N, C-alpha and C positions, 0 to 999 in steps of 0.2 A: 489331248487326254491328260488329266492331272497326274502327276508323278507321285507315287507312294513311297515314303521312306522306309528303309529296312532296319533291322535291329542294329547293325553297325552304324547306320546314320544317326539313330537316336542316341547312341553312346557318344558319337562325335560332337553332337550339339552341346554336350556338357563341357567340351574342351575348346570349342572354337572361340577365338579371342576378339573378334570384331564383327560388325555387321557385314563388312566386305567378305570376311571369311565364310559367314553363314550363306551369303549370296552364292559364292562360287562352290561351296561344298554341298548346297542343298537345292539349287535352282538351275544351274547351268548344265544339266544333263546327268545321266547316270554315271558317266565317267567321273565327273567332278563330285557328284553326290556320294561317291564312294571315297571318295577321297577323304593438360597440358599442363600438365605442368604450368607453372606460373609464367605467363607470357606478358610481362610488363617491363617497362623501362626502369631499371634500377635507380632508386633515389639516392644511392650512395655509390661513389666510385669503388671499383673493385680494388682489393688490396694486393692482388697479385695477377700477373698476366697468365692465367691458366684457364682451362675449361674443365675443371674437375667435376666428376659426377656428383659429388656431395655438396656442391655450391648452389644455393638458391638465391636468386636476386629478390630484393624486397619489392613489395607492391608499390608501384609508382606510376607516373604518367606515361604518355606516349602519344604520338600523333596518329599512328596507323598509316602514315604515308610511306611510300617507297620510291626509290629512284633507280636509275640504271647507270652503268658506267658510261661517262660521257665527258664533255669538256669541263674546264674549271680553271681556278686560279693557280698560282704558283706557290711560293714558299710562304713562311710566316711573315707577320707584320701587322699593321693596323688597317682596319677597313671600317667603313661606316654605311654598309649596304642598308641596314635597318635603322639607321639613325643612332647607332651605338658604336663606340670604339671597342673593338674586341682584340685583345692581345693574343693572337693565335700562336706566336712564338713562345709565350709563357706557358700556354696550355700544352703545346707539343713537348716542351721541356719537362713539365710535370708528368706527362704520360710516358716519358722516356723514348720519344719518337723524334725522327728528323722529317722534315717536309718531304724528302725524297721517298720516304717509306709509306706515304699516305696518298691514295689515289686523288687525282685532280678534283673530281667532283665532290669527294669527301672534304677536301681542303676548302673548296668553295662554300660548302654547307657550313663548315666551321666558321669561316670568316663572315658569313651572313647571319650567324647566330641560330641556325636551325638545329645544330647539334653542339655538344660541349665536351667537357673533359671526360665524363663517363663513357661516351661513345669512343673517344680516342683510346681510352684504356682497354675497352672491349676489342677495338681494332688491333691493338698490340697483342692481345690474347689470340686473335685469329691468326696473326703472323707467326705466332709460336707453335701453332698446331698445323702439321702438314695437311690433315684432312680438312680442317676448317679453311685453310688457304685454298685448297682445291675447290671446295664448295663456293667460296667467295668469288670465284671467277664468274659466277652467275649473279648479276646485280640484284635480282629479287631476293636471293638467299643471303647475299652479302649484307644488305640493309637490315635484315632480321638478325643476323649474327652480331652486327654492331649494336643493335638495340637490346638484344637478349643474349647474354653470354652463355646461358644454359641451353641454348637451342640444340647443340649436339647431344647433350645429356638426355634431353627429352626425346629426341629422335631415336636415340639408342634404346630407351625404355619402350617406346611405342612400337618400333620396328622389331625389337627383340621379342617382346611379348607376342606380336603378330606372327612372326616366323615360327617360333617354338610351338605355340598353341595350334597354329594351322598345320604344321607338320604332324603334331600329335593327333589332331583330328583326322588328317588324311590317312595316317597309319591305322588308326582305329577303324576307319570306314572301309579301307581297301584291303586290310589284312594281308594275305599271302600275295595279292596282286600289286602290292606297293611298288616293288622293284620293276615289274613289267609295265606299270603305268607311271613311271617316273617322269615322262614328258608332261603328263597332265599335272603332276605335283609341282613341277618347276613352273609351268605356265600359271598355276594358281598362285605360287609364291611371287612371281613378278607383278601380277595385278594387285595383290594384297599390299606388297611393299610400296608400290606407287600410290595406292589409295591412302595408306596410312601417312606417308610422307606429305601428301597434299593436305590432309586434314590438319596435321601439325603446323605446317607452314602458314595455312590460311588464318589460323588463330594467333599467330605470333605478331606482336606489334613490330613495326618497322621504323628505323630511323628516317628522319625527314631529310634525306640526302638531296633528292631532286626537288627543286622549287616548284615545278609544275605539279608533281605528284603530291607534294605537301599541301598545295592549294586545293587540289581536287579531293583530297581526303576529307576536308571540312572538319577536321578534328575528330573523326570517327575512331573509337577505341578498337583495340585488337579483338577484345571479347567484351560482351555487353556489361559486365560487372567489373571491368578493369578500374583500378583506382585512378583518380584524376578528376579534374573539374569539367566533367562531361555533362551535358544537359540530358534530360529524359529523351528528347527527340534524337539526339546523337546516339544514345544507347539503343533506342528502338531501331534507328537506321542501321546500326551495326548488326543487330539480330536479323533484320530483313536481308541485308547484304550477304551475310554469311549463309543464310538459308538458301539464297539463290546460288551461291558458290557451291554449297554442299550438294544441291540438286544437280548442278552441272557435273560435279565429280561422280555422282551416282549414275548419271546417264553414261558418262565415259567409261566408268568401271564395268557396268553391265554390258555395254556394247563390246568393250575390249575382251572381257572374259568370254562372252558368247562367241565372238569372232575366233579367239584362240581355240576354244573348244570345238567349234565347227571345223576349223582347219585341221586339228589333230584327228578328229573322228573321220574326216574325209580321207586323210592320208593313211590312217589305219585300214580303212575300207579298201582303198586301192591296193594296199599290200596284201590284204586277205584275198582279194579277188585274184591277184597275180599268183599267189601261192596255190589257190584252189584250181586255177586253170593249169598250173604246172603239174598238179597231181591228177588232172583229168576229171575233177569233180564238176558237177552241174551247178554253175553259179546261180542260175535262175531258180533252182530248187532250194536255195539257202545254203549252198556249199561254202559261201564266203562268210557265213556267220550271221547272227541276228542283226536287224537294223537297230540303230541307237536313236531313241527319241529324245530330242532336246526341248528345253523349255522355250516358249515363244519369246523372241527377242523384244518385240514391241511392248507387250504388257510388262515384261520384266524390267525394262529400262524405265518405263513410266512409274511403276510402283516403287522401284528402288530409289528413284529421284524424290518421290514424295516422302519416302521413309527417311532418307538422308536429310532432307530439308527440315522435317518436323522433329524426328526422334534424335538422330545423330547430332544435329546442330544444337538442340537444347541440352543434351547430355554433355557434349564436349565443352560447351560454353560454361556450364555449371562446374564441371571438373576443373577447368582453368581458373575459374573464379575462386573455388575452394582452395586450390593450391596456392594461388597468389596471396590469399589473405591468411591462410592457416598453416600450411605445410612448412613454410620457411621459419615458423616460430619453434619448430621442433629442434632437438639437438641434431647436429650435422649427421651423425651415423644413422639416424632414423629417417632422414628425409627421402632418400631414394627408395628404400623399402616401402615407406608409406605411399609415395607417389605411384610406385609400381602396383601396390595392392589396390589402391583406389582405381587406377586405370584398368586393371584386370577385371575388377567388379563391374566397371562401366562397360567393358567390352562384352562380358557375359550377359549383362542385361540387354545390351544391344542385339546380341546374337539371338537370344530367346525371343525378343520382341519382333525381330525380322522374320523368324521362322513362323511365329503366330500370324503375322500379317500376310506372309506368302501363302500360307494355308488358307487364310480367310479369303484371299483373292483368287484362289484356285490355281496357284502356280506350283503347288506341290500336291 
């Protein structure tokens, strides 16, 4: 039976910050219904080893490959893996680093010519940030931090908008029940945070640390309008690859959200049944409270995957392209506010679009 939104739900749709928020606030059951920034490899070395929120990297190239922490060479010196002599010691000195401070696979990529001085300077910035250092323990994230020093800033914007707007939407929809349904609110927050982080990371160009990953990337850009000498087929391949990745995130998000909701609803039902029996109420006659109807998980996952691959993929790639080519031209104090404004508008459009699509498919 299609679910009908109430007045509180209609108000919450004006505040929801991303399609993921609309999914969990409007599709995954009455309990939840109540409820990039420029990613391109900088063409200029950073002038300071910091991850400041107001620093935007210029639009530049990038291979889109990524590697993992693994084996590699030792200290600085000369090597000719690619037919060129590369003075790694000089680049390490220019970056203010010692070979012992650089992971072996990053050193090997430097000696092979897959990365250069800008990536070393970005790695020094990672070492100077405790949070970035912690995230860099994951090779997938580390290679993106090396290629894009603004990754932490972009994550802060996207996750901050997501959390604040989702909490606002939850409070507007749940009203006086907000505190009593805090478990649903927290579950919603976990799924939204993971979803937004995945979307940001997928569109971030990665440094070509691993030779195998660099070869497999075939020069595909991080987003389809990223600056660089990419062919039309490479840009088309990027759009198609990201569409598949966004669809996978959509399926995982819908399934995880539905699973959490079903688990919480079942736990609450058991508690109500136990309380009703303790009071001597007739459980079969509804003494344990009304049954909660949840949206069907199969159609929800399918439709959300289609929506993410078509709508979210297109919008986020356009946003990244606009930020890469335009936002960094603004005065530094205006860059983060402009990026946040653009992304907030993008999220609102996505939320409204998903609600329309869900109603059209009979999920609401």
